[in-house]
C-alpha positions as CSV (number, residue, x, y, z in Angstrom):
1,M,124.0,232.9,240.3
2,I,125.7,234.6,243.0
3,F,122.5,234.6,244.8
4,S,121.8,231.1,244.8
5,T,121.1,229.1,247.9
6,T,124.4,227.0,247.2
7,V,126.8,229.9,247.3
8,L,125.2,231.8,249.8
9,I,125.4,228.6,252.3
10,I,129.1,227.9,251.3
11,V,130.4,231.3,251.4
12,G,128.6,231.6,255.1
13,L,130.3,228.3,256.2
14,L,134.0,229.5,254.6
15,V,133.8,232.8,256.3
16,Y,133.0,231.2,259.7
17,L,135.8,228.4,259.4
18,F,138.2,230.8,258.4
19,F,137.6,233.7,261.2
20,Y,137.3,231.1,264.0
21,N,140.6,229.4,262.8
22,T,142.4,232.7,262.7
23,Y,141.0,235.5,264.7
24,G,139.7,233.3,267.2
25,K,142.6,231.3,268.0
26,A,144.7,234.8,268.1
27,L,142.3,236.3,271.0
28,E,142.8,232.8,272.8
29,R,146.4,232.7,272.2
30,D,147.2,236.8,272.4
31,V,144.8,238.3,274.7
32,V,143.0,235.8,277.0
33,R,145.9,233.6,277.2
34,A,143.9,230.4,278.0
35,D,145.8,227.9,280.3
36,D,144.4,224.4,281.1
37,S,146.3,224.3,284.2
38,N,144.4,227.4,285.9
39,P,141.4,225.8,287.6
40,T,138.2,227.4,286.5
41,P,135.3,228.5,289.1
42,A,133.4,225.1,288.3
43,H,136.2,223.1,290.5
44,R,137.2,225.7,292.5
45,L,133.8,226.9,293.9
46,Y,132.1,223.6,293.5
47,D,128.2,223.9,295.4
48,G,126.3,221.2,293.4
49,V,123.7,224.1,292.2
50,D,125.1,226.9,290.2
51,Y,129.0,226.3,290.3
52,V,129.1,222.3,288.6
53,P,131.7,221.4,286.1
54,A,130.1,220.3,282.9
55,V,130.7,216.4,282.7
56,N,131.8,217.3,278.5
57,K,132.6,220.6,276.7
58,W,129.9,219.6,274.2
59,V,127.3,219.4,276.8
60,L,128.4,222.9,278.2
61,F,128.2,224.2,274.3
62,G,124.6,222.8,274.0
63,H,123.4,224.9,277.6
64,H,125.1,228.1,276.5
65,F,123.8,227.7,272.6
66,A,120.1,227.3,273.4
67,S,120.2,229.8,276.1
68,I,121.6,232.4,273.9
69,A,119.9,231.7,270.9
70,G,116.4,231.2,271.7
71,A,114.2,232.6,269.4
72,A,116.2,235.3,268.2
73,P,118.2,234.2,265.5
74,I,115.3,233.1,263.5
75,V,112.7,235.9,264.6
76,G,115.2,238.9,264.0
77,P,116.2,237.7,260.5
78,A,113.0,236.9,259.2
79,I,111.2,240.6,260.1
80,A,114.5,242.1,258.9
81,M,113.7,240.4,255.4
82,A,111.4,243.6,254.7
83,W,114.6,246.1,254.3
84,G,116.0,242.8,251.9
85,F,117.9,239.8,252.2
86,V,121.3,241.4,251.4
87,P,121.0,244.1,254.3
88,A,120.4,241.3,256.4
89,L,123.0,238.8,255.5
90,L,125.5,241.7,255.8
91,W,124.6,242.8,259.6
92,I,125.0,239.5,260.4
93,W,128.3,238.4,259.2
94,F,129.8,241.7,259.8
95,G,128.1,241.7,263.2
96,N,129.2,238.0,264.1
97,I,133.0,238.6,263.1
98,F,133.7,242.2,264.5
99,V,131.5,242.6,267.5
100,G,129.5,239.3,268.3
101,A,132.1,236.7,268.9
102,V,134.6,238.9,269.9
103,H,132.1,240.2,272.9
104,D,130.9,236.7,273.4
105,Y,134.3,235.1,274.3
106,L,135.7,238.0,276.1
107,A,132.9,238.4,278.4
108,L,133.1,234.7,279.0
109,S,137.0,234.6,279.7
110,A,136.5,237.8,282.1
111,S,134.0,236.0,283.9
112,M,136.1,232.8,284.4
113,R,138.9,234.6,285.6
114,H,136.6,236.5,288.2
115,D,135.6,233.3,290.3
116,G,132.1,233.5,287.8
117,K,131.2,236.8,288.6
118,S,128.8,238.5,286.2
119,I,129.7,241.0,283.8
120,Q,128.1,243.7,285.9
121,W,130.1,242.9,288.6
122,I,133.4,243.0,286.5
123,A,132.3,246.4,285.1
124,G,132.2,247.6,289.0
125,K,135.2,246.5,289.8
126,L,136.9,247.9,286.6
127,M,134.6,251.2,286.5
128,S,133.3,252.1,289.7
129,E,130.9,250.5,292.8
130,R,128.1,252.7,291.2
131,T,128.7,251.5,288.0
132,G,128.2,248.0,288.8
133,K,125.0,249.0,290.6
134,V,123.5,250.9,287.4
135,F,124.4,248.1,285.0
136,E,122.7,245.7,287.1
137,I,119.3,248.0,287.0
138,F,119.9,248.2,282.9
139,I,120.1,244.3,283.1
140,L,117.1,243.7,284.9
141,F,115.1,246.2,282.7
142,T,116.6,243.8,279.8
143,L,116.0,240.6,281.5
144,I,112.2,241.7,281.9
145,L,112.2,242.5,278.3
146,V,113.6,239.4,277.3
147,V,111.1,237.3,279.3
148,A,108.1,239.4,277.6
149,A,109.7,238.9,274.0
150,F,110.4,235.4,273.9
151,S,106.9,234.6,276.2
152,A,105.1,236.3,273.1
153,I,107.0,234.4,271.1
154,L,106.3,231.0,272.6
155,G,102.8,232.0,273.6
156,N,101.8,232.5,269.6
157,I,103.7,229.5,268.4
158,F,102.1,226.9,271.0
159,H,98.2,228.6,270.2
160,K,98.7,228.5,266.8
161,Q,100.7,224.9,266.7
162,P,99.4,222.7,269.1
163,Q,101.6,220.1,268.3
164,V,104.5,222.0,269.6
165,P,104.1,222.4,273.2
166,S,102.9,218.7,273.5
167,A,106.5,217.6,272.1
168,S,108.2,220.5,274.2
169,L,106.6,218.8,277.3
170,F,107.5,215.2,276.8
171,F,111.1,216.6,275.7
172,I,111.1,218.1,279.4
173,I,110.0,215.2,280.5
174,D,113.3,213.4,278.7
175,A,115.7,215.8,279.9
176,L,114.6,215.2,283.6
177,I,115.0,211.7,282.7
178,V,118.8,212.2,280.8
179,G,119.7,214.3,284.1
180,V,119.4,212.0,286.4
181,M,121.0,209.2,284.2
182,I,124.3,211.2,284.0
183,Y,124.3,213.1,287.6
184,R,122.5,210.7,289.9
185,L,122.9,207.1,288.5
186,K,126.3,207.8,287.1
187,I,125.6,206.0,283.7
188,N,127.8,206.4,280.8
189,L,127.7,209.7,278.7
190,S,127.3,207.8,275.2
191,I,124.5,205.3,276.7
192,S,122.6,208.3,278.3
193,T,122.6,210.1,275.0
194,I,121.4,207.3,273.1
195,V,118.6,207.2,275.6
196,G,117.9,210.7,275.6
197,L,117.9,210.7,271.4
198,L,115.5,208.1,271.3
199,L,113.2,209.6,273.9
200,L,113.5,213.0,271.9
201,A,112.2,211.2,268.6
202,L,109.3,209.9,271.0
203,S,108.8,213.4,272.1
204,I,108.2,214.6,268.5
205,W,106.1,211.4,267.4
206,L,103.9,211.8,270.7
207,G,103.5,215.5,270.1
208,L,101.9,214.9,266.4
209,R,100.0,212.7,267.7
210,L,98.7,214.5,271.0
211,P,98.2,218.1,270.5
212,L,97.4,220.5,273.5
213,H,94.9,222.9,272.2
214,F,95.1,225.8,274.6
215,S,94.7,230.1,274.5
216,Y,97.2,232.4,274.1
217,H,96.8,233.5,277.4
218,T,96.5,230.1,279.2
219,W,99.6,229.3,277.8
220,L,101.4,232.4,279.0
221,V,100.4,231.3,282.7
222,V,101.9,227.7,281.9
223,L,105.2,229.4,280.8
224,L,104.9,231.7,284.0
225,I,104.9,228.6,286.3
226,Y,107.2,226.7,284.2
227,I,110.1,229.4,284.1
228,V,109.7,230.1,287.7
229,L,110.0,226.4,288.5
230,A,113.0,225.9,285.8
231,S,115.1,228.9,287.2
232,A,114.9,227.9,290.7
233,M,116.1,224.1,290.4
234,P,119.6,222.9,290.6
235,V,121.5,223.2,287.0
236,W,121.8,219.4,286.8
237,I,118.4,218.6,286.9
238,L,117.0,220.3,283.8
239,L,119.5,223.1,282.6
240,Q,122.4,221.2,281.6
241,P,120.8,217.7,280.2
242,R,117.8,219.9,278.3
243,D,120.1,221.9,276.7
244,Y,122.8,219.1,275.8
245,L,119.9,217.6,273.9
246,N,118.8,220.8,272.3
247,A,122.3,220.7,270.7
248,Y,121.5,217.6,268.9
249,I,118.2,219.3,267.2
250,L,120.5,222.4,266.3
251,W,122.9,220.0,264.7
252,F,119.9,218.0,263.1
253,G,118.6,221.0,261.8
254,L,121.7,222.9,260.7
255,F,122.6,219.6,259.1
256,L,119.4,219.2,256.9
257,G,119.0,223.0,256.1
258,G,122.7,223.7,255.2
259,I,123.0,220.5,252.9
260,A,119.1,221.1,251.3
261,L,120.1,224.5,250.7
262,I,123.1,224.0,249.0
263,F,121.6,220.9,246.9
264,V,118.6,222.5,246.4
265,A,120.5,225.4,244.1
266,K,117.7,228.0,244.1
267,K,118.0,231.4,243.4
268,L,116.7,233.8,245.9
269,V,113.7,235.3,244.6
270,L,112.9,237.4,247.5
271,P,113.9,241.4,246.6
272,A,117.8,241.8,247.6
273,F,116.9,245.2,248.6
274,T,113.4,247.3,249.2
275,S,113.9,250.6,251.0
276,F,115.9,252.4,253.5
277,S,113.1,252.9,255.4
278,A,110.6,249.8,255.1
279,P,107.9,250.1,257.9
280,V,109.2,247.3,260.0
281,I,108.8,248.8,263.8
282,G,104.9,249.5,264.4
283,G,103.9,249.9,261.1
284,K,106.4,253.1,260.9
285,P,108.7,253.7,258.0
286,S,112.0,252.5,259.6
287,P,115.6,253.3,258.4
288,F,117.8,250.5,258.3
289,W,120.4,252.4,259.9
290,P,120.7,252.9,263.2
291,L,117.7,250.5,263.7
292,I,118.8,247.0,262.2
293,P,120.3,246.2,265.8
294,L,116.7,246.5,267.5
295,I,115.7,243.7,264.7
296,I,118.4,241.3,264.1
297,A,119.5,240.9,267.8
298,C,121.1,237.4,268.7
299,G,121.9,236.6,265.3
300,S,124.4,239.3,264.8
301,L,125.5,240.1,268.3
302,S,123.6,240.3,271.9
303,G,124.6,241.8,275.0
304,F,122.5,239.4,276.6
305,H,125.2,236.5,275.6
306,A,127.5,238.2,278.3
307,I,124.8,238.0,280.9
308,V,124.6,234.2,280.3
309,G,128.3,233.7,279.4
310,S,128.9,235.5,282.6
311,G,126.0,234.1,284.6
312,T,125.7,230.5,284.2
313,T,128.3,229.3,281.6
314,S,131.5,230.7,283.4
315,K,130.5,228.7,286.6
316,Q,130.0,225.4,284.4
317,I,133.3,225.5,282.0
318,D,135.6,222.6,283.1
319,K,138.6,224.0,281.3
320,E,139.9,227.3,280.4
321,T,140.5,226.2,276.5
322,D,136.7,225.0,276.5
323,A,135.8,228.9,276.1
324,L,136.9,229.8,272.9
325,L,134.3,226.4,271.3
326,I,131.6,227.4,273.5
327,G,131.8,231.2,273.8
328,Y,133.3,232.3,270.4
329,G,131.9,229.3,268.4
330,G,128.7,229.6,269.9
331,M,128.2,232.9,268.3
332,F,129.3,231.8,265.1
333,T,127.2,228.8,265.1
334,E,124.2,231.5,265.9
335,G,125.2,233.4,263.1
336,F,125.0,230.5,260.7
337,L,121.6,229.3,261.8
338,S,120.7,233.1,261.2
339,T,122.1,232.8,257.5
340,I,120.0,229.5,257.0
341,V,116.8,231.5,258.0
342,V,117.7,234.4,255.6
343,V,118.6,232.2,252.8
344,S,115.7,230.0,253.5
345,I,113.1,232.5,253.6
346,G,114.9,234.7,250.2
347,A,114.8,231.4,248.2
348,F,110.9,229.8,249.4
349,G,109.2,232.8,251.2
350,M,107.7,234.0,248.0
351,L,106.2,230.6,247.5
352,V,104.9,229.8,250.7
353,L,103.4,233.2,250.6
354,S,101.9,232.5,247.2
355,S,100.5,229.3,248.8
356,A,98.5,231.0,251.1
357,G,97.0,233.3,249.0
358,Y,99.4,236.5,249.5
359,N,101.1,237.5,246.2
360,I,102.5,240.4,247.4
361,F,105.8,240.6,245.0
362,R,104.7,243.0,242.1
363,D,107.6,245.2,243.1
364,A,110.4,245.8,245.9
365,H,108.4,248.7,247.4
366,T,105.0,246.7,247.7
367,F,106.6,243.9,249.1
368,S,108.2,246.0,252.1
369,L,104.8,247.2,252.8
370,K,102.9,244.0,252.8
371,Y,105.6,241.6,254.2
372,L,105.0,241.7,257.7
373,P,101.2,241.7,257.5
374,S,101.2,238.9,255.2
375,I,103.7,237.0,257.5
376,K,101.6,237.4,260.2
377,E,98.4,235.5,259.0
378,I,100.7,232.2,258.5
379,G,102.4,232.4,261.9
380,G,104.9,235.5,261.9
381,P,108.2,235.4,261.5
382,V,108.6,231.5,263.2
383,G,106.1,230.6,260.3
384,I,107.7,231.9,257.6
385,F,111.0,230.2,258.6
386,A,109.3,226.9,259.4
387,K,107.5,226.8,256.2
388,S,110.7,227.9,253.8
389,Y,112.9,225.6,255.4
390,A,110.8,222.7,255.1
391,E,110.0,223.5,251.1
392,A,113.7,223.3,251.1
393,V,114.5,220.0,253.2
394,S,111.0,218.2,251.9
395,R,112.7,218.5,248.1
396,V,116.3,217.1,249.2
397,F,115.2,214.6,252.0
398,H,112.1,213.7,250.4
399,L,110.4,214.3,254.3
400,S,106.9,214.9,254.9
401,K,106.6,219.3,255.1
402,H,104.3,218.7,258.0
403,F,106.9,217.0,260.0
404,I,109.4,219.4,259.1
405,V,107.1,222.3,260.0
406,V,106.7,220.7,263.6
407,F,110.2,220.0,263.6
408,A,111.5,223.6,262.8
409,S,108.6,225.2,265.0
410,L,110.2,222.7,268.2
411,W,113.5,223.5,267.3
412,V,112.5,227.3,267.6
413,S,110.8,226.7,271.0
414,A,113.0,224.2,272.7
415,F,115.7,227.0,272.3
416,A,113.2,229.5,273.4
417,L,112.3,227.9,276.6
418,T,115.8,227.7,277.6
419,T,116.4,231.3,277.0
420,L,113.4,232.0,279.5
421,D,114.4,229.7,282.4
422,T,118.0,231.0,281.8
423,T,117.1,234.6,281.7
424,N,114.8,234.0,284.8
425,R,117.9,232.2,286.6
426,I,120.2,235.3,285.8
427,G,117.2,237.3,287.0
428,R,117.1,235.8,290.3
429,Y,120.9,236.5,290.6
430,V,119.9,240.0,289.6
431,V,117.2,240.5,292.3
432,T,119.1,239.0,294.8
433,E,122.4,241.1,294.3
434,L,120.4,244.6,294.1
435,S,118.8,243.1,297.8
436,E,122.3,243.2,299.5
437,P,122.0,246.7,300.8
438,L,118.7,245.4,302.9
439,K,120.5,242.8,304.5
440,D,121.5,244.8,307.5
441,T,118.7,247.5,307.7
442,H,115.9,245.3,306.8
443,K,116.6,241.6,307.6
444,G,113.0,240.2,306.9
445,L,112.5,242.0,303.5
446,Y,116.0,241.0,302.6
447,S,115.0,236.9,303.5
448,I,112.0,237.6,301.2
449,L,113.6,239.1,298.2
450,T,116.4,236.7,298.3
451,N,114.4,233.9,298.9
452,R,115.1,231.9,295.3
453,W,111.4,231.0,294.4
454,I,110.4,235.0,295.6
455,A,113.4,236.5,293.5
456,S,112.6,234.3,290.5
457,L,109.2,235.2,290.4
458,I,109.8,239.0,290.0
459,P,111.2,239.2,286.7
460,A,109.0,236.3,285.4
461,T,105.8,238.2,286.5
462,L,106.6,241.3,285.2
463,G,107.8,240.0,281.6
464,I,104.4,237.9,281.4
465,W,102.7,240.9,282.1
466,L,104.5,242.6,279.4
467,A,103.5,239.7,277.1
468,W,99.9,239.6,277.8
469,K,98.6,241.9,275.0
470,G,100.7,240.1,272.3
471,A,102.0,243.2,270.7
472,W,105.8,241.2,270.1
473,Q,106.1,243.7,266.8
474,I,106.7,246.6,269.5
475,I,108.0,244.4,272.3
476,W,110.6,242.9,270.1
477,P,112.5,246.4,269.2
478,A,112.3,246.9,272.6
479,F,114.3,244.0,273.8
480,G,116.2,244.4,270.5
481,G,117.3,248.2,271.6
482,A,118.0,246.8,275.2
483,N,119.9,243.8,274.4
484,Q,122.2,245.9,271.8
485,M,123.0,248.4,274.3
486,L,123.9,246.0,276.9
487,A,126.3,244.5,274.2
488,S,127.7,248.0,273.5
489,I,128.3,248.2,277.6
490,A,129.5,244.7,277.7
491,L,132.1,245.3,275.1
492,L,133.2,248.3,276.8
493,T,133.8,246.4,280.2
494,A,135.6,243.8,278.1
495,T,137.8,246.7,276.7
496,L,138.7,247.9,280.1
497,W,139.5,243.9,281.0
498,V,141.8,243.8,278.1
499,Y,143.6,246.8,278.8
500,K,144.0,246.8,282.4
501,E,144.5,243.7,283.7
502,Q,145.4,241.4,280.4
503,K,147.4,244.4,279.6
504,V,147.5,243.6,275.5
505,E,149.1,245.4,273.0
506,M,147.0,248.6,272.2
507,K,145.9,247.2,268.7
508,Y,144.4,244.5,270.5
509,T,142.8,247.2,272.8
510,W,141.1,249.0,269.7
511,L,140.0,245.9,268.3
512,V,137.1,245.8,271.3
513,L,137.0,249.5,271.5
514,A,136.1,250.6,268.1
515,P,132.9,248.5,267.6
516,A,131.8,248.9,271.3
517,L,131.7,252.7,270.3
518,F,130.3,252.2,267.1
519,L,127.5,249.9,268.5
520,W,126.4,252.4,271.7
521,I,126.3,255.3,268.6
522,T,123.9,253.2,266.9
523,V,121.6,252.1,269.8
524,T,121.6,255.0,271.4
525,L,120.4,256.7,267.9
526,A,118.0,253.7,267.4
527,L,116.3,253.6,271.0
528,L,115.7,257.5,270.9
529,W,113.7,257.2,267.5
530,Y,111.7,254.3,269.1
531,L,110.9,255.9,271.8
532,V,109.4,259.4,269.9
533,V,108.3,257.6,266.6
534,A,107.3,254.0,267.6
535,I,106.1,253.9,271.1
536,P,103.2,256.8,270.5
537,G,101.8,254.6,268.2
538,Y,101.1,251.5,270.6
539,F,99.0,254.2,273.0
540,E,95.4,253.1,271.9
541,K,96.4,249.4,272.2
542,S,97.4,249.4,275.5
543,L,97.9,252.6,277.5
544,T,99.4,251.1,280.6
545,Q,101.9,248.8,279.0
546,A,103.0,252.0,276.5
547,I,103.9,254.0,279.8
548,V,105.8,250.8,281.2
549,L,108.0,250.6,278.2
550,I,108.4,254.5,278.1
551,V,109.7,254.3,281.6
552,F,111.9,251.3,280.9
553,I,113.6,252.7,277.5
554,V,113.9,256.1,279.5
555,G,115.4,254.3,282.6
556,M,117.8,252.7,280.2
557,L,119.1,255.7,278.6
558,I,119.7,257.3,281.5
559,L,121.9,254.5,282.6
560,N,123.4,254.1,279.6
561,F,124.9,257.5,279.6
562,L,126.1,257.4,283.2
563,L,127.4,254.0,281.9
564,I,129.7,255.7,279.3
565,Y,130.7,258.7,281.5
566,D,132.3,256.1,283.9
567,F,133.9,254.2,281.3
568,K,135.8,257.0,280.2
569,K,136.7,258.2,283.5
570,A,138.0,254.6,284.1
571,M,140.0,254.5,280.7
572,R,141.7,257.5,282.1
573,K,142.7,256.4,285.4
574,S,146.6,254.7,285.8
């Protein structure tokens, strides 16, 4: 059974282990030339707020992974099943190996070598001052769309599964306690970890027994308050300890899912391939290429990772050799999570849909038409994953399906919350940097815009407003397009860093440049399709928000062409 859960999970693991120990190590040795004798920005520029060396590389791995993952490696692959599980898996694996992991590691390393500066700052240095400003505006658009997409996903999860927000609340309190134990009381990391994990188990137990029932819009207001507060706090209070504990949720979830799918040995029953143009985006026939990067974003590759790596992670790395595990290994871990999502739904998704009364698999074409409307009724992409995952895990470990569904949903929401406040923290940095020209001419306005509370409120408010109508099927590809376009531009910046500053052999330069150009062409065509075909269908639901999306997409396309022009000029310079 070539398409069995056992074969696909083992093949995925072997692929990731092989390329980490060959391709990844070669990049570390021959391109980055990592050297632990070089003091990192976390030590040289320590300020106790943003520049703080992580107490352990696994603590930082937890923060980085939770920030880059969010709900995306689950939501995107779950939606992409409308095209079939084979195209989804191939995009995840090839994207991870040849684009995503290379992009993440080089963006993190370049920032680490530039005092923890952002990827857009590095682009400005290597291309032109205009490039840096244009890139910064592009990133602000992207960050707002990230807040919108993840807020819409979280609002739906919290509304439909009231145990999840209460468990999430108790988990945040748990993280605050662990942060104080590690950084203020200086309690041993092992003891703090044990306490944190016991409190995590208590959080899940309390969440099951004390559900919070509120509407979608009420949760959006709560999320707005939360991300403004969390993104303005020092990183040691919540961000580092919560993300460290998130890593244990990740390992536990990956272990349960990976082992269960290996030993359950079930054939994948969803279609391997349905149609090249399944109705994925806004109900319109959506061609797999070039639209796949708009759907499977972070599970395969993601420009948002460059923002996180150069925005917060590079300011917390203790030594240079930690970057391979965190940047390169983090992307592979995310890809393995997406592999588990695809295989779980491929094997058990039909059973979940049938149990809910949706018998949609008469043939591959019918499945492609009815898949997305059907999963909407059982909790959307997160719902179909959580229930499929629970089917696999309960059969092997004999655990309660209800408990596993809540655990899987908490897993998604914990990462999504991390992504939200990390995104907003980086949005605060971007608003502050964009306000710099006002420093001498409008000091009063400058001081208002650079206040960390005001700067945090701007991207948060715009993102929550876009999510207000709950149209995640339109917002998601907008986020995906901006995200993947950002990845191509970040890779182009990494190409310049590798070529001009690291002065590596030309073959290594092409290993970065070729996927960057392929991705740039793919996503540019995809965004043009989205602008012309998908958004007009959203006019009736919300004219104002449709217009705002058009402005965002047109603006990003204009900036995108300016950036590729600046890159071409920079490559020609000596």
